[in-house]
Phi, psi and omega in degrees: 000143181297150176300134180090358179290156181297143176291336177272128183281127179233168174305314180298321176301319182293321176298313181298316180295325177295317178297318179300315179297317180297315181295323182288321187269340186224109181293346179279349180281132178223138176253135177225139176172158177281114180106005181291339177255003181285147179304329178288337172054040177051070183058031179068011183281350176235020182304129176082347184286323181296315181287329183284320187251349175085167187286352178273345179242337173239098197256118172285127189250160171291167178279076181210084187300320180295317179294317179302315182294320177299317177297318179299318178296316179300317177297318183296319183281355178248016170110358178269168174238077183287144175240111181260135183240130174238124183291345174221131174303324183302323181295326185291345180301337178293345184247017183298326179297316179299319181292308189285315187266351178240290185303313185287337186261346191302309183301318180293314184294337178253027172060030179077005183272344177232143181238167180230082181284070184248130176244130180242111177276120179242125181258131187226184175106173185266189175124134177061037176060046184297330173080186192290340184247011180226014187216018187285142176251095189246029183301328181295331177305309188291329179292343181281349187264115175300138179101353179250146166253148182230117183245131181225084180287154179242321191248149182302326183295342182255339192302310184295311183297317180292325177294314179297318178298323180294314182293326180275357176290141184287351181223172194298139178232130171266118185248104188259127179240128171280128185299339178284348177278336193300328182261008178293128186262154179210151177298132182300329180296325179291318181295320186279000180284174180272012182285098187230151179231141181266165175302130180093007181238118176277170179229131169278103185271349167209127179275144179202178186233346189266327182200147175259129173244130182239136181204177177205164178058212183297335177298332177290325177294316177298315182297321180296321176299315180295318182294319178296320178297312181296327179299327179293343177258007179086010177274120191259095185257138171262125184245126179247124171264117188294319184066313178235128176272327178214119001290146182268134178279075182296327183299313180298320181294312182297316180300324179291314181295325176299327181280317188265328180077000182222148187216132170231128177247127180255121188226126182285350178272168176299155187294316186297124180055036182282167175290329175301321178297323178295318178299314180295323177300315181293322179295319179295330180280321191255342183218031185301320184295343181268349181283132177263343182205156182300134177298151183236159180231140163246126185214174171290163180281156180275048174218155179300150180286133181283162175261328184305132180303316182293322183282324182293339186303325183239022185279315186269156174289155184240175175299324177298318179300320180295312180297317180301315181296319178301314181296320179296318179296324181278359179074026179258148181279111181300336181294342180273000180242136182278072185295341180298338177294341179273358184284072183260011184278119170271131193306122173065013172217154180285326179195182185289346179286341183279104186235016180195144175281001180236000000 
């Protein structure tokens, strides 16, 4: 861990330690982004790296997302492993042409003889009234593009390993972090264990027999809270954290649905053409005979996210909503469960540690 890092291990610490390890071990690794030299250090995920490695390897960039991405692609095809960071996924939309028509297509167009080892960290999620243009969850967009991998870690124990695997992948990876994950704490013994997952491998983080719940990113943290609560009432839920959206670990999902016969997918993006819809489509195609009831989705609403404090209070789904939906699918009366105990949401922040939009 870098000097001055927090004694408490967090998701953000793991991202920073992964970047530090990559820069130290591989001279071809370069970090670029707006705010890498800022005192806030992009949610502290690059703290100390600018001073340790200098401005030639940790590069503060102009506010020009398309240009940054073009430079990153150029570096990647000439032997570097650039890591581009955008503090908002929304800002990166200015560079979609570079991503879709250049980075994602390069390996195919050159018959597999040239690769683009480019990693793009995109930070997303709500908080502090970010509003409609600073909080969008557009992960399903990227999964639609051939040639891209899409990684969405949720827990601190996975963040570092998945980031290093992404950077060492020979072709472009979109690495999406929900800003509400950055301060999530974990026991250091769990992080330092050999428990690792590769790109394209989901994890069953709780085994169960009555229903399968699938999620990713911060939604997995919310889902785990709901599942643990329901477990105390004897409700046996199997929870899968996807970790990677593309390639999708269809085998783990199908095996779970075959066992439980029921499925709920929790997705932070809007419902229309959502990634949750893709999962349900595949299950209906490949494991329909095992379903006992129609699969269900919890998703964001199909309207832009508001900025107003009063309106945001009830805009997003909550841990209570997840538990309630599970109970309804199982035919259980939610009124018999004290769901109010799950009301751990502090308005527009995940917890008291969240003290800045940067």
